[in-house]
C-alpha positions in Angstrom: -21.2 232.7 -110.5 -22.6 231.1 -113.7 -21.7 227.4 -113.3 -20.2 225.1 -110.7 -19.3 221.4 -110.8 -18.4 219.0 -108.0 -16.0 216.0 -108.1 -17.8 213.2 -106.2 -16.5 209.9 -104.9 -19.5 207.6 -105.3 -20.6 204.5 -103.4 -21.2 201.9 -106.0 -21.0 198.5 -104.2 -20.4 196.4 -107.4 -17.9 198.6 -109.1 -15.8 200.9 -106.9 -13.2 203.3 -108.1 -10.9 205.9 -106.5 -11.5 208.3 -109.4 -14.2 210.9 -108.7 -17.1 211.5 -111.1 -18.1 215.1 -112.1 -21.6 216.4 -111.5 -23.1 219.8 -112.1 -24.3 221.8 -109.1 -27.9 223.0 -109.8 -28.2 226.7 -110.1 -30.1 227.1 -106.8 -27.2 225.5 -104.8 -24.3 227.3 -106.4 -22.0 228.7 -103.7 -23.6 226.4 -101.1 -21.9 223.1 -101.8 -18.4 222.5 -100.3 -15.9 219.7 -100.3 -16.7 217.1 -97.5 -20.5 217.2 -98.0 -22.6 214.2 -98.8 -24.8 214.3 -101.8 -27.3 212.0 -103.7 -26.4 211.7 -107.4 -27.8 209.7 -110.4 -25.6 206.8 -111.4 -27.0 204.8 -114.3 -30.6 204.1 -113.4 -29.9 204.3 -109.6 -29.5 207.2 -107.1 -26.5 206.7 -104.9 -24.6 208.4 -102.1 -21.4 210.3 -102.7 -18.9 212.6 -101.0 -17.9 215.9 -102.7 -14.1 216.2 -102.8 -13.5 219.2 -105.0 -15.6 222.1 -106.3 -14.8 223.3 -109.9 -15.9 226.7 -111.4 -14.9 225.6 -115.0 -16.8 223.0 -117.0 -14.8 219.9 -117.8 -13.9 219.5 -121.5 -16.5 216.8 -122.4 -19.1 216.9 -125.1 -21.9 214.9 -123.3 -24.4 216.4 -120.9 -23.1 216.4 -117.3 -25.7 215.1 -114.8 -26.8 217.2 -111.9 -26.6 216.5 -108.1 -30.1 215.4 -107.0 -29.9 216.2 -103.3 -27.5 217.8 -100.8 -27.6 215.9 -97.5 -25.6 218.4 -95.4 -25.6 222.1 -94.7 -21.9 222.2 -93.9 -19.2 219.6 -94.6 -19.2 216.5 -92.3 -15.5 215.9 -93.3 -12.9 218.7 -93.1 -9.9 219.3 -95.4 -7.7 217.1 -93.1 -10.1 214.1 -93.3 -10.4 214.4 -97.1 -6.6 214.4 -97.5 -6.4 211.6 -95.0 -8.9 209.5 -97.0 -6.7 209.9 -100.2 -3.6 208.9 -98.3 -5.4 206.0 -96.5 -6.8 204.6 -99.8 -3.3 204.5 -101.3 -1.5 203.2 -98.2 -4.0 200.4 -97.3 -4.9 199.5 -100.9 -8.6 200.4 -100.3 -11.4 202.1 -102.0 -11.6 205.8 -101.1 -15.4 205.6 -100.3 -14.7 203.0 -97.5 -12.0 205.4 -96.1 -14.4 208.3 -96.1 -17.2 206.3 -94.5 -14.9 204.9 -91.7 -14.4 208.4 -90.5 -18.1 209.0 -89.7 -20.3 207.4 -87.0 -22.6 204.6 -88.1 -25.6 206.8 -87.5 -24.5 209.0 -90.5 -23.9 206.1 -92.8 -27.4 204.6 -92.5 -30.8 205.7 -93.8 -32.2 208.4 -91.7 -34.6 211.4 -91.4 -33.1 214.8 -90.8 -34.2 217.8 -88.9 -32.5 221.2 -88.6 -32.3 222.8 -85.2 -31.6 226.4 -84.2 -28.7 226.6 -81.6 -28.9 230.3 -81.2 -31.7 232.9 -80.6 -29.6 235.5 -82.4 -31.4 235.0 -85.8 -33.6 237.2 -88.0 -37.4 237.4 -87.8 -37.5 235.8 -91.2 -35.7 232.7 -89.8 -37.9 232.6 -86.8 -41.0 232.6 -89.1 -39.4 229.8 -91.1 -39.1 227.7 -87.9 -42.7 228.6 -87.0 -41.8 229.6 -83.4 -40.2 226.1 -82.9 -36.5 225.5 -82.6 -36.4 222.3 -84.7 -38.1 221.5 -88.1 -37.8 218.8 -90.7 -34.9 219.2 -93.2 -35.2 218.1 -96.7 -33.1 220.0 -99.2 -35.3 218.9 -102.1 -38.3 220.7 -100.6 -36.5 223.9 -99.7 -36.3 226.9 -102.0 -32.8 228.1 -103.1 -33.1 231.2 -100.9 -34.1 229.3 -97.8 -31.3 226.7 -98.4 -28.8 229.5 -98.7 -30.0 231.1 -95.4 -29.9 227.8 -93.5 -26.4 227.0 -94.9 -25.2 230.4 -93.7 -26.7 229.8 -90.2 -25.0 226.4 -90.1 -21.6 227.8 -91.0 -22.1 230.5 -88.3 -22.9 227.7 -85.8 -26.4 229.0 -85.2 -28.1 225.9 -86.6 -27.2 222.2 -87.1 -28.6 219.2 -88.9 -29.7 216.3 -86.6 -29.8 212.8 -88.0 -32.6 210.5 -86.8 -31.6 207.1 -87.9 -34.7 204.9 -87.9 -34.8 204.9 -84.1 -31.2 203.7 -83.9 -29.4 207.0 -83.3 -32.1 209.5 -82.6 -31.1 212.5 -80.5 -32.4 211.7 -77.1 -35.3 213.9 -75.9 -36.4 214.5 -72.3 -39.5 216.4 -71.2 -38.8 219.6 -69.2 -41.3 221.8 -67.3 -41.2 225.5 -66.8 -43.5 227.4 -64.4 -45.7 230.1 -66.0 -46.9 231.6 -62.7 -45.3 234.2 -60.4 -45.7 234.1 -56.6 -48.9 236.2 -56.6 -50.5 234.1 -59.4 -49.7 230.9 -57.5 -51.5 232.3 -54.4 -54.5 233.3 -56.5 -54.8 229.9 -58.1 -54.6 228.2 -54.7 -57.6 230.2 -53.5 -59.6 229.0 -56.5 -59.0 225.3 -55.7 -61.4 222.9 -54.1 -60.7 222.1 -50.5 -59.7 218.4 -51.3 -57.5 219.2 -54.3 -54.3 218.3 -52.4 -52.2 217.2 -55.3 -52.9 220.3 -57.3 -52.1 222.5 -54.2 -48.8 220.6 -53.9 -48.1 221.2 -57.6 -48.7 225.0 -57.1 -46.4 225.1 -54.1 -43.7 223.4 -56.2 -44.2 225.8 -59.1 -43.9 228.8 -56.8 -40.7 227.4 -55.3 -38.9 226.7 -58.6 -39.6 230.2 -60.1 -37.9 230.5 -63.5 -35.8 227.3 -63.1 -36.3 224.7 -65.8 -36.4 221.1 -64.5 -36.9 217.7 -66.2 -40.3 216.2 -65.5 -38.5 213.1 -64.2 -36.7 215.2 -61.5 -39.9 217.1 -60.7 -41.8 213.8 -60.2 -39.0 212.6 -57.9 -39.0 215.8 -55.8 -42.8 216.1 -55.4 -43.9 212.5 -55.4 -46.7 213.6 -57.9 -47.6 211.6 -61.0 -47.0 212.7 -64.6 -50.8 213.1 -64.9 -50.8 215.9 -62.3 -48.2 217.8 -64.3 -50.3 217.3 -67.5 -53.3 218.7 -65.6 -51.2 221.7 -64.6 -50.2 222.2 -68.2 -53.9 222.2 -69.3 -54.7 224.8 -66.7 -51.9 227.0 -68.1 -49.8 226.9 -64.9 -46.8 225.3 -66.6 -45.3 224.7 -70.0 -43.9 221.3 -71.1 -41.5 220.8 -73.9 -39.1 218.2 -75.3 -35.4 219.1 -75.2 -32.4 217.2 -76.4 -30.2 215.5 -73.8 -26.8 214.0 -74.5 -26.5 210.3 -73.9 -23.6 210.1 -71.5 -22.2 206.6 -71.5 -20.6 207.2 -68.0 -23.7 208.9 -66.4 -24.0 206.3 -63.7 -20.3 206.4 -62.7 -19.5 208.6 -59.8 -16.3 210.3 -60.8 -14.5 212.4 -58.3 -12.1 215.1 -59.5 -8.4 214.2 -58.8 -5.3 216.4 -58.6 -2.0 215.8 -60.5 0.3 213.5 -58.6 3.9 214.3 -57.7 6.1 213.1 -60.5 9.3 211.0 -60.2 12.5 212.3 -61.9 12.1 210.0 -64.9 8.4 211.0 -65.4 9.3 214.7 -65.0 12.0 214.4 -67.7 9.5 212.6 -70.1 6.8 215.3 -69.4 9.3 218.1 -70.1 10.4 216.6 -73.4 6.8 216.1 -74.7 5.6 219.4 -73.4 8.4 221.2 -75.2 7.2 219.6 -78.5 3.6 220.6 -77.8 4.5 224.2 -77.2 7.0 224.3 -80.1 4.4 222.5 -82.4 6.9 219.8 -83.4 5.4 216.7 -85.1 7.8 214.3 -83.2 7.1 210.7 -82.3 8.0 209.6 -78.8 8.3 206.0 -77.6 7.5 206.0 -73.9 8.8 202.7 -72.7 8.1 202.0 -69.0 7.8 198.9 -66.9 4.3 198.0 -65.8 3.3 200.3 -62.9 5.9 202.9 -63.7 3.4 205.8 -64.0 2.9 206.1 -67.8 -0.7 207.2 -67.3 0.3 210.2 -65.1 2.7 211.3 -67.9 -0.2 211.1 -70.3 -2.4 213.2 -68.0 0.3 215.9 -67.5 0.9 216.2 -71.3 -2.8 216.4 -72.0 -3.0 219.3 -69.4 -0.2 221.1 -71.3 -2.1 220.8 -74.6 -5.3 222.1 -73.0 -3.4 225.0 -71.4 -2.0 225.8 -74.9 -5.7 226.1 -76.0 -5.4 222.8 -78.0 -7.2 219.5 -77.9 -5.9 216.0 -77.1 -6.6 212.5 -78.5 -5.8 209.4 -76.4 -6.2 205.8 -77.9 -6.5 202.7 -75.8 -6.4 199.3 -77.4 -9.7 197.7 -76.5 -13.0 198.2 -74.8 -12.0 196.2 -71.7 -9.3 198.8 -70.8 -11.5 201.8 -71.5 -13.6 202.0 -68.2 -10.6 202.4 -65.9 -8.7 204.7 -68.3 -11.8 206.8 -69.0 -12.4 207.1 -65.2 -8.8 208.4 -64.7 -9.0 210.9 -67.6 -12.5 212.1 -66.7 -11.5 212.5 -63.0 -8.7 214.9 -64.1 -10.5 216.8 -66.9 -14.2 216.4 -66.1 -16.9 217.0 -68.7 -14.3 218.0 -71.4 -13.8 214.3 -72.1 -15.6 212.5 -74.8 -15.5 208.7 -75.2 -15.6 206.6 -78.5 -15.5 202.8 -78.6 -17.5 199.9 -79.9 -19.2 199.2 -76.5 -21.3 202.3 -76.8 -24.8 202.2 -78.4 -25.1 203.9 -81.8 -26.9 206.8 -80.1 -24.1 207.3 -77.6 -21.5 207.2 -80.3 -23.4 209.7 -82.4 -23.8 212.1 -79.4 -20.2 211.9 -78.4 -19.1 212.5 -82.1 -21.3 215.6 -82.2 -19.9 216.9 -78.9 -16.4 216.6 -80.4 -17.4 218.2 -83.7 -19.1 221.1 -81.8 -15.9 221.6 -79.7 -17.9 220.8 -76.6 -15.2 218.1 -75.8 -11.5 218.9 -76.0 -10.2 215.5 -74.9 -11.1 212.2 -76.6 -10.4 208.8 -75.2 -11.3 205.8 -77.4 -10.4 202.6 -79.1 -9.1 202.2 -82.7 -11.7 204.2 -84.7 -11.4 207.1 -82.3 -8.2 208.0 -84.3 -10.6 209.7 -86.8 -12.3 211.8 -84.1 -13.3 215.2 -85.6 -10.9 217.2 -83.3 -9.4 220.4 -84.5 -6.1 222.0 -83.5 -4.8 218.8 -81.8 -1.9 219.4 -79.4 -1.1 215.8 -78.5 -1.9 212.3 -79.6 -1.3 209.4 -77.2 -1.4 205.7 -78.0 -1.4 203.5 -74.9 -0.2 199.9 -75.2 1.0 200.7 -78.7 2.1 197.1 -79.4 -1.5 195.8 -79.2 -2.8 194.0 -82.3 -6.4 195.4 -81.8 -5.1 198.7 -83.2 -5.2 197.0 -86.7 -8.5 197.0 -88.6 -9.2 193.7 -90.3 -11.8 195.0 -92.8 -11.3 197.5 -95.6 -9.6 199.9 -95.0 -7.1 197.7 -93.2 -5.4 200.5 -91.4 -3.1 200.4 -88.3 -4.2 203.2 -85.9 -0.5 203.9 -85.2 0.1 204.9 -88.9 -3.0 207.2 -88.9 -2.0 208.7 -85.5 1.4 209.6 -86.8 -0.1 211.0 -90.0 -2.5 213.2 -88.0 0.4 214.3 -85.8 2.3 215.6 -88.9 -0.9 217.4 -90.1 -1.4 219.2 -86.7 2.3 219.7 -86.0 1.9 217.9 -82.7 3.8 215.1 -80.9 2.6 211.5 -80.9 3.4 209.5 -77.8 3.5 205.7 -78.2 3.4 204.1 -74.7 4.2 200.5 -73.7 6.0 198.3 -71.3 6.7 195.9 -74.2 6.9 197.9 -77.4 6.5 196.2 -80.8 9.8 195.3 -82.3 9.2 197.8 -85.1 8.7 200.7 -82.7 11.6 199.8 -80.5 13.9 199.4 -83.5 12.8 202.9 -84.8 13.6 204.4 -81.4 17.1 202.8 -81.5 17.7 204.3 -84.9 16.6 207.7 -83.7 13.5 207.8 -85.9 11.4 208.1 -82.7 12.7 209.8 -79.5 13.1 207.2 -76.8 11.9 208.0 -73.3 12.4 205.4 -70.5 10.6 204.8 -67.1 12.6 201.9 -65.6 11.2 201.9 -62.1 7.8 201.3 -60.5 6.1 204.3 -59.1 5.5 202.7 -55.7 9.2 201.9 -55.3 8.3 198.2 -55.1 10.3 195.6 -57.0 8.7 193.9 -60.0 6.7 190.9 -58.7 8.5 187.6 -58.1 7.7 185.1 -60.9 7.6 181.4 -60.5 7.5 179.0 -63.5 5.6 175.7 -63.0 6.6 172.9 -65.3 3.2 171.3 -66.1 4.8 168.2 -67.6 5.8 167.2 -64.1 2.9 168.8 -62.2 0.1 167.1 -64.1 0.9 163.8 -62.3 -0.1 165.3 -58.9 -2.2 168.4 -59.8 -5.4 168.8 -57.8 -7.2 169.7 -61.1 -6.3 169.4 -64.7 -5.7 173.1 -65.1 -4.5 174.1 -61.6 -1.2 172.9 -60.2 -0.5 172.4 -56.4 1.9 175.5 -56.1 -0.7 177.7 -57.8 -3.6 176.4 -55.5 -1.4 176.9 -52.4 -0.5 180.5 -53.5 -4.2 181.3 -54.1 -5.2 179.9 -50.7 -2.5 182.0 -49.0 -3.6 185.2 -50.7 -7.3 184.6 -49.9 -6.4 184.0 -46.2 -4.7 187.4 -46.2 -7.9 188.9 -47.7 -6.1 189.8 -50.9 -7.3 189.3 -54.5 -6.2 187.1 -57.3 -6.2 187.4 -61.1 -6.1 184.2 -63.2 -5.6 184.3 -67.0 -6.5 181.6 -69.4 -6.2 182.1 -73.1 -9.4 180.3 -74.1 -13.1 180.9 -73.5 -15.8 178.2 -73.3 -15.7 174.9 -71.4 -13.2 172.9 -73.4 -11.5 173.1 -76.8 -13.2 170.2 -78.5 -15.0 166.9 -78.3 -13.3 163.7 -79.5 -14.4 160.1 -79.7 -11.9 157.8 -77.9 -13.1 154.8 -80.0 -12.6 156.2 -83.6 -10.8 159.5 -83.1 -13.8 161.6 -84.6 -13.6 165.3 -83.7 -16.9 167.3 -84.0 -16.2 170.1 -86.5 -18.2 173.1 -87.7 -20.0 172.3 -90.9 -19.1 175.8 -92.3 -15.5 176.1 -91.2 -12.3 174.0 -90.9 -12.3 174.2 -87.1 -13.5 172.1 -84.3 -16.5 173.2 -82.3 -16.0 174.5 -78.7 -18.1 173.1 -75.8 -20.1 175.6 -73.8 -21.6 174.2 -70.6 -23.6 177.4 -69.8 -25.7 177.0 -72.9 -25.3 173.2 -73.2 -24.1 173.5 -76.8 -21.2 173.2 -79.2 -20.3 176.6 -80.8 -18.1 177.8 -83.6 -16.0 180.8 -82.5 -15.6 181.9 -86.2 -19.1 181.8 -87.8 -21.4 181.4 -84.8 -22.8 177.9 -85.8 -24.3 176.2 -82.7 -25.6 172.6 -82.2 -26.5 170.3 -79.2 -23.8 168.4 -77.4 -23.7 164.8 -78.9 -24.2 161.9 -76.4 -22.8 159.4 -78.8 -20.2 159.6 -81.6 -21.9 160.7 -84.8 -19.3 158.6 -86.8 -19.2 155.2 -84.9 -22.1 155.6 -82.4 -19.7 154.9 -79.5 -20.6 156.4 -76.1 -16.9 157.1 -75.5 -17.1 160.7 -76.6 -15.0 163.0 -74.3 -14.1 166.7 -73.7 -10.5 167.7 -74.4 -8.6 170.9 -73.8 -9.8 173.6 -71.4 -11.7 176.9 -71.2 -12.6 179.6 -68.7 -16.0 177.9 -67.9 -14.3 174.6 -67.0 -11.6 176.4 -64.9 -14.3 178.3 -63.0 -16.0 175.0 -62.2 -12.7 173.4 -61.1 -11.9 176.4 -58.8 -15.4 176.4 -57.3 -15.0 172.7 -56.4 -11.5 173.3 -54.9 -12.5 176.6 -53.1 -16.3 176.3 -52.5 -16.5 179.5 -50.4 -14.6 181.7 -52.9 -16.5 184.3 -55.0 -15.2 184.1 -58.6 -15.9 186.5 -61.5 -15.4 185.2 -65.0 -14.5 187.7 -67.7 -14.5 186.5 -71.3 -16.4 187.2 -74.6 -19.4 185.2 -73.3 -19.8 187.1 -70.0 -19.2 190.6 -71.5 -21.5 190.5 -74.5 -24.1 192.8 -72.9 -23.5 196.5 -73.0 -21.7 197.8 -69.9 -20.7 194.3 -68.8 -17.0 195.0 -68.8 -17.3 198.0 -66.6 -19.8 196.2 -64.3 -17.5 193.2 -63.7 -14.4 195.4 -63.1 -16.5 197.6 -60.7 -17.6 194.5 -58.8 -14.0 193.3 -58.5 -12.7 196.7 -57.5 -15.4 196.9 -54.8 -14.0 193.5 -53.5 -17.3 191.7 -54.3 -15.2 188.8 -55.6 -11.9 187.2 -54.6 -10.8 185.9 -58.0 -11.0 187.5 -61.4 -10.7 184.7 -64.0 -10.5 185.8 -67.6 -9.0 185.6 -71.1 -6.3 188.0 -72.3 -8.7 190.9 -72.0 -7.8 191.0 -68.3 -4.0 191.1 -69.0 -3.6 194.8 -69.6 -4.4 198.2 -68.1 -6.2 196.9 -64.9 -5.1 198.5 -61.7 -6.4 197.1 -58.4 -4.4 197.7 -55.2 -5.4 194.5 -53.5 -4.3 192.1 -56.4 -1.2 190.5 -55.1 -1.2 187.2 -57.1 -1.5 186.7 -60.8 -1.7 183.2 -62.2 -1.2 182.3 -65.9 -2.8 178.9 -66.5 -1.5 178.2 -70.0 1.5 180.3 -71.1 2.0 178.2 -74.3 -1.3 179.0 -76.2 0.1 181.8 -78.3 3.5 180.1 -78.6 2.0 177.2 -80.6 0.4 179.5 -83.3 2.0 179.3 -86.8 3.0 183.0 -86.6 6.3 184.8 -86.8 5.2 187.1 -84.0 4.2 184.2 -81.6 7.2 184.6 -79.3 6.8 188.4 -79.2 3.0 188.0 -78.4 3.8 185.5 -75.6 6.4 187.7 -74.1 4.2 190.8 -74.2 1.2 189.0 -72.8 3.1 187.4 -69.9 4.8 190.7 -69.1 1.6 192.6 -69.2 -0.4 190.2 -67.0 2.5 189.9 -64.5 2.3 193.7 -64.2 -1.2 193.4 -62.6 0.3 192.2 -59.4 1.6 194.3 -56.5 0.7 197.7 -58.0 0.1 199.4 -54.6 2.1 198.9 -51.3 1.8 195.1 -51.2 4.4 192.8 -52.8 3.2 190.9 -55.9 3.7 187.3 -56.9 3.2 185.7 -60.4 2.8 182.0 -61.1 3.1 180.9 -64.7 2.1 177.3 -65.7 3.8 176.1 -68.9 4.8 173.0 -70.9 7.8 174.9 -72.4 9.6 176.4 -69.3 12.9 176.6 -71.2 11.5 178.8 -74.1 13.4 182.1 -74.2 10.1 184.1 -74.4 8.9 182.5 -71.2 12.3 182.7 -69.4 12.7 186.4 -70.3 9.1 187.3 -69.4 9.8 185.7 -66.0 12.6 188.3 -65.5 10.7 191.0 -67.4 13.9 191.5 -69.4 12.6 193.3 -72.5 16.1 194.4 -73.7 17.5 190.8 -73.9 14.3 189.6 -75.5 14.5 192.4 -78.1 18.1 191.3 -78.9 17.3 187.6 -79.3 14.0 188.2 -81.2 15.6 190.7 -83.6 18.3 188.2 -84.4 15.6 185.5 -85.2 13.7 188.0 -87.4 16.9 189.0 -89.2 17.7 185.3 -90.0 14.2 184.6 -91.1 13.8 187.8 -93.1 10.8 189.2 -91.3 9.8 192.7 -90.1 11.3 195.0 -89.0 14.1 193.9 -91.5 11.7 193.3 -94.3 8.3 194.8 -95.3 5.5 192.3 -95.8 2.3 192.4 -97.8 -0.3 189.7 -97.8 -2.7 188.9 -100.6 -5.8 186.8 -99.8 -8.3 185.4 -102.3 -11.6 183.9 -101.1 -14.8 182.5 -102.5 -17.3 179.5 -102.3 -15.4 177.4 -104.9 -11.9 176.2 -103.8 -10.6 175.5 -107.3 -11.5 179.1 -108.5 -9.8 180.6 -105.4 -6.6 178.6 -105.8 -6.5 179.3 -109.6 -6.8 183.1 -109.0 -4.0 183.0 -106.4 -1.6 181.1 -108.7 -2.5 183.6 -111.5 -1.5 186.5 -109.2 1.7 184.7 -108.3 2.7 184.5 -111.9 2.0 188.2 -112.5 4.0 189.2 -109.4 7.0 187.3 -110.6 7.0 189.6 -113.7 6.9 192.8 -111.4 9.2 192.0 -108.5 13.0 192.1 -108.4 15.1 189.0 -107.5 15.5 190.4 -103.9 11.8 189.9 -103.1 10.6 186.7 -101.7 7.1 185.2 -102.2 5.8 182.8 -99.6 3.0 180.6 -101.2 0.5 180.5 -102.8 -1.0 178.3 -100.1 -4.3 177.6 -98.4 -4.7 179.7 -95.2 -4.1 177.7 -91.9 -7.9 177.7 -91.4 -8.8 177.3 -95.0 -12.6 177.4 -94.8 -14.6 179.9 -92.7 -18.4 180.2 -93.1 -18.3 178.2 -96.4 -15.7 180.5 -97.9 -12.3 179.1 -99.0 -9.2 181.2 -98.4 -5.8 181.1 -100.2 -2.9 183.5 -99.5 0.6 184.5 -100.5 3.0 186.8 -98.7 5.5 189.1 -100.3 8.7 189.9 -98.3 10.7 192.8 -99.7 12.9 195.8 -98.9 12.4 198.1 -101.9 10.1 197.3 -104.8 9.3 200.5 -106.8 6.7 198.9 -109.0 4.8 196.9 -106.4 2.3 199.5 -105.2 1.1 200.4 -108.7 0.7 196.7 -109.5 -1.3 196.1 -106.3 -3.6 199.2 -106.9 -4.4 197.8 -110.4 -5.0 194.4 -109.0 -7.5 195.8 -106.5 -9.4 197.7 -109.2 -9.4 194.8 -111.6 -10.5 192.3 -108.9 -14.0 193.8 -108.9 -14.9 192.0 -112.1 -14.4 188.7 -110.3 -16.2 190.0 -107.2 -19.4 189.7 -109.1 -18.7 186.0 -109.4 -18.2 185.9 -105.6 -14.4 185.8 -105.9 -13.0 188.3 -103.4 -9.5 189.8 -103.1 -7.9 191.5 -100.0 -4.5 193.2 -99.9 -3.0 193.8 -96.4 0.1 195.9 -96.0 2.1 195.0 -92.9 -0.3 192.2 -91.7 -0.3 191.4 -88.0 -0.1 187.7 -88.8 -0.6 185.2 -91.7 -3.1 182.9 -90.0 
């Protein structure tokens, strides 16, 4: 082969493009570079990272000299054909740059600066290769320092799965190494060495006994120390005497290593579950890329349906991908999946360290794991031959990515389903209106689970009108009926879950004299009081300052706390119920790694009577002794300026109500509200999703909102408000030339929170049914916006935004 060229998508921060650049492949690497590999290429005076997307054997028709690739970072592609096609689709669909779509598919460890080694994973290699590795199984890998012949051999080994490249990311995601020991003595040699020892060499005698006992077994030094009680120095002495060999070997970081997980057997299915499993299994076996909406009341056994269908995919020699909405749900769901499928399960979510994520990603890529459970970004897990994709709690907003590329994991899951010809199961007790409407129209197949698995009725729900109750409530946030219900459950040795939609101690500080509210200096938002750190914090930019004792405006001492937060409620409860053990679960108490799982484990072990938390406790939790759920402020999400606020409120109240009475004890729910007559609250009380769906769809139809209209949001931001507003009005004028008279433009207007971290935000929203010229206009707008980005004026385009706040 005389010449080869590669099309490369380059990472140029100041001037992105979705068009690839063509580079020549140096002669020594011809035939060794494939699509999906990362390369270093010259770009102007810089050297930058790029992804190869296509290999050409014919020189492009240009007169100038084509620059050569400088370095090849991988021996084999890190992104397969599916992911390269996915990146092209994702860039168009989400109005993003292709480089950001390619990078989002890889773990952070492979996007940072790193050192690389190449490691042999097989002994079945030639003598020449063994010499190259100098009797080791891992050597430094730098493609620039390797001869063409050696690079070719290593590339071939990698494709044959006999070697792999390991990324060591400046101590952030190194492969974890442990010291192992191996005895070099047989029984006779052990005896001979013992005879040569001094009489008082007790520790060395003990070491020899141990080496004689383990024979050819390889043990970690840590385990050997534990079994013998000897120090590491004694093992080092043994190594010097030639009795044992020590070496470093790689060990996977298992994020669930400390959890005792017992294997479980499939449960007996109810008739509705059986019907759902049969329909999904049929699609797996027939390789149909169908989308199922599995709508089941809370506690109806959706998880068991998931586990049965995963088992069907595995039996069919395929893999399975299961998405859960957020990290707080993952510990319990992972436990259930791992207890059914053991070490075949890999986990991917933001709560893992970079090293753990990297190890899990490699397990999946090597086909060591056939089931993946994870949050949003796990939708890009490098699984091959997928048999089923499951998306639990499909209505959850955390499935939407807020940074470029602004994808919804549901869209990506359905795209992957069509690529692999496998079913996608969207599960929820309260599906998003869009999914439920698609099921009604037959776009999705609709499967229903209308009864709880334990045969118990849904919990009884009591609404407390806080307008009346506040006059006689024992505390600002806790009404008398709720306190009585808590006391009754605690007397019966049962557990209580309380949800409040706000963390911190109180919402804001205000002066009663002049009305001054302490705001963040960087954002248009009031600071939140946090008593644990004795400070005022901004929940947007992280600004923190001491609690003022006097009003900064008028120096009055009449400065008071208003609103409420989880910290304040915890304090109120502790005063009302001094003997009660309370666990608080919010962003502040779950910052540390593993904190979610630890708190849930403590509650599951009955080390606490009350679990108090923000909406992270509303979903997915399953504790048999929880018989009372209290919602302290049902109105928080109702008051947001958002067309989805009623839907969010209904979903949240229904989900949290479902945490009560999940075993053989009857559940009770108490909801405190200032809007007891609102249809979302009334229908959540009855858990009447169908009636809510009818009313809400009518409201959306009248207002011209999804699912009747598509929406696209354009946001401009920058440090100068006048420039930001001017740009947005300019875009508005251009859009009016492109859109038909049927489209509606809302705005331009400042965003409800106009300033965050000293950046001003303006937006407009386009509502439309069919606009053939819109996508092309928005793609051009994105590419042209980069000129202004150099002047710190940014543009963001969001298709199907979750909200406009």
